[in-house]
N, C-alpha and C positions, 0 to 999 in steps of 0.2 A: 452644426454637424453632429450627428449621433455617433457614439463610440461604444463598442462592446469592450467592457473593462473586466479584467479578472486577475487573480493571483493564485499562488499555489494552494492557499487554504480554501478559497472559493471553488477552485477546480475540484478539489477532493470532495467537498460537501455537495456541490451540484451534481457530480457524478453519482454520489450515493443517492441523491434525490431521484435521479433517473432510474436507478435500480428499483427503488420503491414504486415508481410510477409504472414500470413495465411488468413487474412480477404478477400483479393480479390479472393483467391482460393475457398472460401465458396460460391461464386456465382455459380460455376458449380458443386461443390461437397459439399453437406451439411455436410458430415462427418468432414470436416475441422473445423467446429464449435467446435468440441472436443478440438482441439489444440489451437483455439482462447481462449476458456474458461480456459484451463490449463495455458497458457502463461499469460493471463490477470490476473488471480489469483496470479501468481508468481510475476508479475510486480507490482500490487497494494500492495502486501505484502512487496515487496522490498522498495517501496517509503514510506510506513508507517514506516518501520524500519529506513530508513534514517532520517525521520522527528522526530523520537522518541529517537534515540540512545544516543544523548547527548555526553558528554565527557567520560563517563564510561560504556556505553552500557547497564546499568542495567535496564533501562526503557523498554527494549524490551523482557526481560526475564519474566518467570512466577513469581508470587509473592513469592512463596516458594524458588525458585532458587535465585532470587534477594536478598531475606532476608539472605539466607545462605552465599552468596558472601559478603554481607555487614558485617556480623558477622565475617567471616574469615579474612577480611581486618582489622577489629578493633583488632582482636586477633593476627594479623600478623602470622597467622597459617602457611602460605606458602603452604597449601594444599587446593585446591578449587575443588568443585564438577563440573561435566561436565555442561556446560551452556545449558539451555533449552529455546528455543524461545517460547514466549507466542503464544497461538493459534490465528488464523486469526481474528475472531470476537472480541476477547479481544483487539487485536491491533487496530481494528476499533473503539472500545469504547475509547481506550487511546488517539487516535488523536483528540477526542472531549473534553478531559479533560481540564478544565480551562475556559470553555465557560461562566459560570456564572460570574466568576471574570472578564473576558475580557469584557463581555457585560456591566457590571456595570461600569467598567472603561471608556468604550467608551461613555457611557451616562453621564459621569461626576459625578457619584454618589460616587465614592471612588477612591483612588489612586491604581495603579497596585501593588497589593501585591500577591506574588506567594506563594500559600499554598503548602503543601507537595504533594498533589495529582494533582496539576496543571501542569501536565507533559509537556504540549505543550507550556507553557509560559517560554521559556528558555531565551529569550532576550527581550529588551524593545519593539522591533518591531514584536515579535512573535504573531501569531494568531492561536487559535485552529480551527479545522474544524467544520463547522455547516452544517449538512445535509439539502439539499433542495429537494423538490419534491419526486421523486421515488428513490433517491440515496441509502437510507438504504435498501429498498426492493431489489434493484439490487445487492447490496453487499451480502446480505443474500442468494439470488438466486445463485450468482456466487460461493459462498462457498459451497453450497449444491451440485450444479452440478459438480463442480470440484471434490469434495469428492466422488460423485457417479462414476465418471470416473476413478479416481485414485484407488479406492477400489471397483472395479466393481465385483458385485456378479453374479452368474449364473442366468440369467433372460432375458426376452425380454423386451426392454425398448424403449419408444418413447419420444422424447423431442420436443415440439412445438417451432419452431425457430423464429416465428414472432416477439417475444419481445426481441430477442437477440441483435439487433442493439441498442435499447434503453439502455439495460444493459451495453453494451460497452461504449456508450456515457456517461452514469452516472459515470462509473468507471474511464474513461479517464479524466473527469472533476475533480474528486477527486485527481487523480495523478497530474494534472496540478496545483491544489491548493497547494498540498504538495511540489511540485518541485519549485514553483515560488512565492507563496503568503504566506505560513505559516511562513516563516522567519527562520526556524530551519535547513534547509539543507545548509551546507557550501560546495560549489562545489570547491574542491581542484583541480579537473581536469575540466577546463572550457569546454573542448570539449564534455564531457558527458552532461553538462548542455545544450549546443547547440544542441546536438543530441536528447536529451529529447524533446526540443521544436520542432525540426523538425519532430520527430516521432509522436508527439501529433497532429500536423497539418495534417500529412499524414493519420493518422488513422481516424480523423474526416472526411476527404475527402472521404475515402474509405467507411465509414459508410453511408455517404450521397449517395454514388453511390449504395450501397446495398438497401437503402430505396427506390430508384427510379426504382428498378427492377419490 
Protein backbone atom coordinates (compact mmCIF):
# COMPACT_ATOMS: atom_id res chain seq x y z
CA UNK A 1 0.00 0.00 0.00
CA UNK A 2 1.32 3.45 -0.94
CA UNK A 3 1.16 6.40 1.44
CA UNK A 4 1.52 10.13 0.99
CA UNK A 5 3.74 11.14 3.91
CA UNK A 6 4.49 14.67 5.01
CA UNK A 7 5.27 16.82 8.03
CA UNK A 8 5.40 20.52 8.87
CA UNK A 9 8.88 21.05 7.40
CA UNK A 10 8.15 19.18 4.19
CA UNK A 11 4.84 21.04 3.80
CA UNK A 12 6.63 24.39 3.95
CA UNK A 13 9.40 23.45 1.52
CA UNK A 14 7.16 21.75 -1.04
CA UNK A 15 4.78 24.72 -1.02
CA UNK A 16 7.76 26.96 -1.75
CA UNK A 17 8.72 24.60 -4.56
CA UNK A 18 5.23 25.03 -6.05
CA UNK A 19 5.67 28.82 -6.02
CA UNK A 20 8.91 28.36 -7.94
CA UNK A 21 7.23 26.08 -10.48
CA UNK A 22 4.24 28.33 -11.12
CA UNK A 23 5.97 31.74 -11.34
CA UNK A 24 7.54 31.34 -14.81
CA UNK A 25 4.23 30.00 -16.15
CA UNK A 26 2.59 33.28 -15.13
CA UNK A 27 4.58 34.99 -17.90
CA UNK A 28 2.37 33.48 -20.58
CA UNK A 29 -0.74 32.62 -18.58
CA UNK A 30 -1.84 35.19 -15.99
CA UNK A 31 -4.23 32.67 -14.43
CA UNK A 32 -1.17 30.90 -13.02
CA UNK A 33 -1.01 33.75 -10.47
CA UNK A 34 -3.87 32.00 -8.69
CA UNK A 35 -1.64 29.02 -7.96
CA UNK A 36 1.30 31.27 -7.06
CA UNK A 37 -0.90 33.02 -4.49
CA UNK A 38 -2.28 29.80 -3.00
CA UNK A 39 1.14 28.13 -2.84
CA UNK A 40 2.85 31.25 -1.42
CA UNK A 41 0.20 31.53 1.30
CA UNK A 42 0.74 27.89 2.21
CA UNK A 43 4.52 28.33 2.18
CA UNK A 44 4.55 31.43 4.37
CA UNK A 45 2.14 29.79 6.79
CA UNK A 46 4.38 26.74 6.88
CA UNK A 47 7.51 28.68 7.76
CA UNK A 48 5.65 30.72 10.38
CA UNK A 49 4.56 27.46 11.99
CA UNK A 50 8.14 26.15 11.94
CA UNK A 51 9.41 29.33 13.60
CA UNK A 52 6.71 29.36 16.29
CA UNK A 53 6.05 25.72 17.13
CA UNK A 54 8.73 25.28 19.79
CA UNK A 55 8.94 21.98 21.64
CA UNK A 56 5.24 21.54 22.44
CA UNK A 57 3.58 23.05 19.34
CA UNK A 58 1.14 25.09 21.47
CA UNK A 59 2.29 28.47 20.11
CA UNK A 60 0.73 27.76 16.72
CA UNK A 61 -2.72 26.91 18.09
CA UNK A 62 -5.59 29.28 18.77
CA UNK A 63 -5.54 30.77 22.27
CA UNK A 64 -8.56 28.75 23.37
CA UNK A 65 -7.19 25.49 22.01
CA UNK A 66 -3.73 26.05 23.52
CA UNK A 67 -5.28 26.87 26.90
CA UNK A 68 -7.40 23.71 26.87
CA UNK A 69 -4.38 21.59 25.99
CA UNK A 70 -2.34 23.12 28.82
CA UNK A 71 -5.17 22.48 31.29
CA UNK A 72 -5.55 18.89 30.10
CA UNK A 73 -1.83 18.30 30.56
CA UNK A 74 -1.89 19.72 34.09
CA UNK A 75 -4.83 17.50 35.00
CA UNK A 76 -3.26 14.55 33.18
CA UNK A 77 -6.68 14.01 31.74
CA UNK A 78 -5.51 11.86 28.87
CA UNK A 79 -8.24 13.32 26.68
CA UNK A 80 -7.28 16.24 24.45
CA UNK A 81 -9.47 18.22 22.09
CA UNK A 82 -8.65 18.33 18.40
CA UNK A 83 -5.83 20.78 17.72
CA UNK A 84 -6.79 23.91 15.81
CA UNK A 85 -4.18 25.97 13.95
CA UNK A 86 -4.36 29.70 14.56
CA UNK A 87 -5.40 31.79 11.59
CA UNK A 88 -2.88 33.19 9.13
CA UNK A 89 -2.82 36.82 10.26
CA UNK A 90 -2.65 35.75 13.92
CA UNK A 91 0.43 33.68 13.11
CA UNK A 92 1.87 36.74 11.36
CA UNK A 93 1.35 38.81 14.51
CA UNK A 94 2.89 36.03 16.60
CA UNK A 95 6.17 35.99 14.65
CA UNK A 96 6.56 39.64 15.69
CA UNK A 97 6.07 39.02 19.42
CA UNK A 98 9.06 39.88 21.55
CA UNK A 99 10.10 42.87 19.43
CA UNK A 100 10.02 45.37 22.31
CA UNK A 101 12.01 43.06 24.56
CA UNK A 102 14.49 42.26 21.81
CA UNK A 103 14.96 45.89 20.74
CA UNK A 104 15.53 47.01 24.33
CA UNK A 105 18.09 44.24 24.81
CA UNK A 106 19.81 45.08 21.51
CA UNK A 107 20.26 48.68 22.63
CA UNK A 108 21.72 47.60 25.97
CA UNK A 109 18.83 48.90 28.04
CA UNK A 110 17.99 45.64 29.81
CA UNK A 111 18.93 41.96 29.85
CA UNK A 112 17.05 39.55 27.63
CA UNK A 113 14.07 38.49 29.72
CA UNK A 114 11.48 36.35 28.00
CA UNK A 115 7.97 37.28 28.98
CA UNK A 116 5.03 34.92 28.60
CA UNK A 117 4.03 36.55 25.34
CA UNK A 118 7.52 36.79 23.82
CA UNK A 119 6.83 33.76 21.66
CA UNK A 120 9.72 34.26 19.23
CA UNK A 121 12.40 34.58 21.90
CA UNK A 122 12.99 30.85 22.32
CA UNK A 123 16.79 30.92 22.46
CA UNK A 124 19.51 33.45 23.26
CA UNK A 125 20.10 33.98 19.54
CA UNK A 126 16.40 34.19 18.58
CA UNK A 127 14.99 37.26 16.84
CA UNK A 128 11.37 38.25 16.27
CA UNK A 129 10.32 39.45 12.84
CA UNK A 130 10.23 43.21 12.28
CA UNK A 131 8.22 44.26 9.20
CA UNK A 132 9.88 46.55 6.69
CA UNK A 133 8.40 48.63 3.87
CA UNK A 134 5.33 47.05 2.28
CA UNK A 135 5.69 43.62 3.88
CA UNK A 136 2.64 43.81 6.15
CA UNK A 137 0.53 45.20 3.32
CA UNK A 138 1.67 42.32 1.11
CA UNK A 139 0.88 39.69 3.75
CA UNK A 140 -2.62 41.05 4.21
CA UNK A 141 -3.19 41.17 0.45
CA UNK A 142 -1.89 37.62 0.06
CA UNK A 143 -4.29 36.38 2.73
CA UNK A 144 -7.25 38.20 1.21
CA UNK A 145 -6.63 37.01 -2.33
CA UNK A 146 -5.91 33.44 -1.28
CA UNK A 147 -9.19 33.37 0.67
CA UNK A 148 -11.03 34.85 -2.30
CA UNK A 149 -9.73 32.04 -4.51
CA UNK A 150 -10.23 29.21 -2.00
CA UNK A 151 -13.74 30.34 -1.08
CA UNK A 152 -14.73 31.62 -4.49
CA UNK A 153 -18.25 33.01 -4.64
CA UNK A 154 -20.31 33.25 -7.83
CA UNK A 155 -19.09 36.52 -9.37
CA UNK A 156 -17.00 38.09 -12.08
CA UNK A 157 -13.72 39.22 -10.56
CA UNK A 158 -10.62 40.98 -11.88
CA UNK A 159 -7.30 41.07 -10.05
CA UNK A 160 -4.72 43.67 -11.08
CA UNK A 161 -1.46 41.73 -11.35
CA UNK A 162 0.99 44.62 -11.58
CA UNK A 163 1.77 44.55 -7.86
CA UNK A 164 1.98 40.78 -7.48
CA UNK A 165 5.76 40.47 -8.05
CA UNK A 166 6.37 42.88 -5.15
CA UNK A 167 4.00 40.87 -2.98
CA UNK A 168 5.96 37.72 -3.78
CA UNK A 169 9.27 39.47 -3.02
CA UNK A 170 7.99 40.75 0.33
CA UNK A 171 6.70 37.34 1.41
CA UNK A 172 9.82 35.51 0.22
CA UNK A 173 11.97 37.91 2.28
CA UNK A 174 9.87 37.05 5.34
CA UNK A 175 10.32 33.34 4.65
CA UNK A 176 14.08 33.85 4.30
CA UNK A 177 14.20 35.61 7.67
CA UNK A 178 12.22 32.85 9.36
CA UNK A 179 14.24 30.07 7.75
CA UNK A 180 17.73 31.44 8.40
CA UNK A 181 17.75 34.48 10.69
CA UNK A 182 15.11 34.16 13.41
CA UNK A 183 17.05 31.35 15.10
CA UNK A 184 14.01 29.24 15.98
CA UNK A 185 13.93 26.71 13.15
CA UNK A 186 16.04 23.66 13.93
CA UNK A 187 16.65 21.86 10.65
CA UNK A 188 16.75 18.16 11.51
CA UNK A 189 16.86 17.40 7.79
CA UNK A 190 19.60 19.63 6.41
CA UNK A 191 18.58 18.85 2.84
CA UNK A 192 15.34 20.79 3.46
CA UNK A 193 17.36 23.76 4.70
CA UNK A 194 19.51 23.67 1.57
CA UNK A 195 16.44 23.29 -0.64
CA UNK A 196 14.81 26.30 1.02
CA UNK A 197 17.87 28.43 0.27
CA UNK A 198 17.98 27.19 -3.33
CA UNK A 199 14.26 27.84 -3.91
CA UNK A 200 14.41 31.34 -2.43
CA UNK A 201 17.22 32.22 -4.84
CA UNK A 202 15.33 30.73 -7.78
CA UNK A 203 12.12 32.58 -6.91
CA UNK A 204 13.91 35.92 -6.62
CA UNK A 205 15.45 35.35 -10.04
CA UNK A 206 12.08 34.50 -11.57
CA UNK A 207 10.44 37.58 -9.99
CA UNK A 208 13.20 39.72 -11.48
CA UNK A 209 12.51 38.21 -14.89
CA UNK A 210 8.79 38.95 -14.53
CA UNK A 211 9.55 42.57 -13.65
CA UNK A 212 11.58 42.90 -16.85
CA UNK A 213 8.64 41.92 -19.07
